N, C-alpha and C positions, 0 to 999 in steps of 0.2 A: 535936920543935920546934927550931929554931935559935936562937941567941941574938938574931938581929934581930927575931923574931916577939915576943920577949919585951920588948923595949924600948918604953918609953912614952915618947911624946914630950909635953912641957908647955910651955905658954906662960903664964907665972906660974904660977897655980894649976889652970889649965884643962888638961885632957888633950885633945890633938888627935886625934880619932878617925882610924884607918888606912883609908885608900881603896885600892880595889883598881883603880879608873880615874879619870882626871882629864881636864879639858880644858886643852890648851896650845897656843896660836898656831892655835886653830880645829881641831885635831885631838884625838881622844880617844886617850890613852894608857893602854894596859891592863898591868896586872901580868903577865898570862899571855902578852905579846908577840903576841897574836892581833889582827888588824884589824877584826874584825866588829863591834865597837861603832863604831869610826871609820867603817867603810863604812855602816853604818845611818844613822848621823848625817849623812854626806855625801848620802845619797839623801833623807833628810827635808829636808836644806837645799835640795835641787834642787826638791823638791815645793813648798817655801816660795816660792822665786822663782817657781816656774811660776804658783802661785796668785796672789802678787801682780801677775803681769802678765796675768791672765785675760783682761781686755778685749781685749788684743792677739790672744791665740789664738783667741778666738771670733768676732772681727770678720769678717764676710763680705767687707768691703770691702779688707781687707789680703790682698795676694797670698800664696799659699803660699811662694814663694821668700823674700818679705820675712820671714816669720814664721819660715823656716829660719835666716835670716841671725840674726834676734833670739835664737833659739835657741843659735846657735852662740857668740854674744857675752856672753849674760847666764846662761843655763840651763845650759849645759854644763860651763863653766869651774867653776861652782859645785860640781857633782858630782865633778868630776875633780881638785879641789883636795887636794893632797897624794898623788894617786894615784901620782906618780912614785916614791915611797918604798914603797908598799905591796907586801907578798909576796902578790900578787894569785892567788886560786884561780879554778878554772874556774866555780865556783858563783857567785863574786862577778861575774865578767864576764857570765854569764848574767842574773843578777839586774839588772845595769845595763842590758843589752840590753832586757830585759821593761819595764823602767821608762821608758826612751826611746822604745820603740816605744808604748808606752800613750799617752805625751804626743804622739807625732807623729800617732798615729791620730785622738786628740781634737782637736788642732790642726787636722787635715785635714778633719775632720768625718765620720769613718768609725769603724766598731767591726770587731771581729774577725768578727762575722757577715757583714760585706759581702764576706769572703773576698778581700781586696785584699793581695797579697804585700808583704811588708816592704819588698822591693827596690824596689817600684814606687812606695811611698809615701815611701821615701827619696829616690829619684829626683825625684819631683815637688816635694818640699819642698827638695831640694838639700843633704841632710845626709849625711855619711858615718857609718858605723858606729862607734859609740863605742868599740868594742874597737880599731879601727884608730887612734883618736886617741889612746887612752891608750897603745898601743905607741908612736906617735909622739912623744908627750910624754915618755916614758921613755928613747927614743933620744937625744932632744934634750938631756936633763938629764945 
């Protein structure tokens, strides 16, 4: 044990418990310097934004390209918030791709059983791969 682990932080007579992670400016900061908690949080935030706009996604009257634009403006930035600073692993990128394709397929009205390739759905909706957008944001930053 180091001396830092033995230190108790008090506010008046109340002991403040030690936290291994906390939320700061919308990101989860972890004591082990890993991004897994923050990454999971951002994907969850994307699902929340997606569910809030569920009426747009499932409306047959809204053209797929319009849904794709809505995705680019509202949903994707939510998931990529803070991504320019992440030390991203291949597993994270793959998980983001899975989440995005699940949303795009649902929005387009298909499932994986329909056996339509990801590239075809992306083309019809007009959305570039999330990996490319993350790389582009990191370069711009």
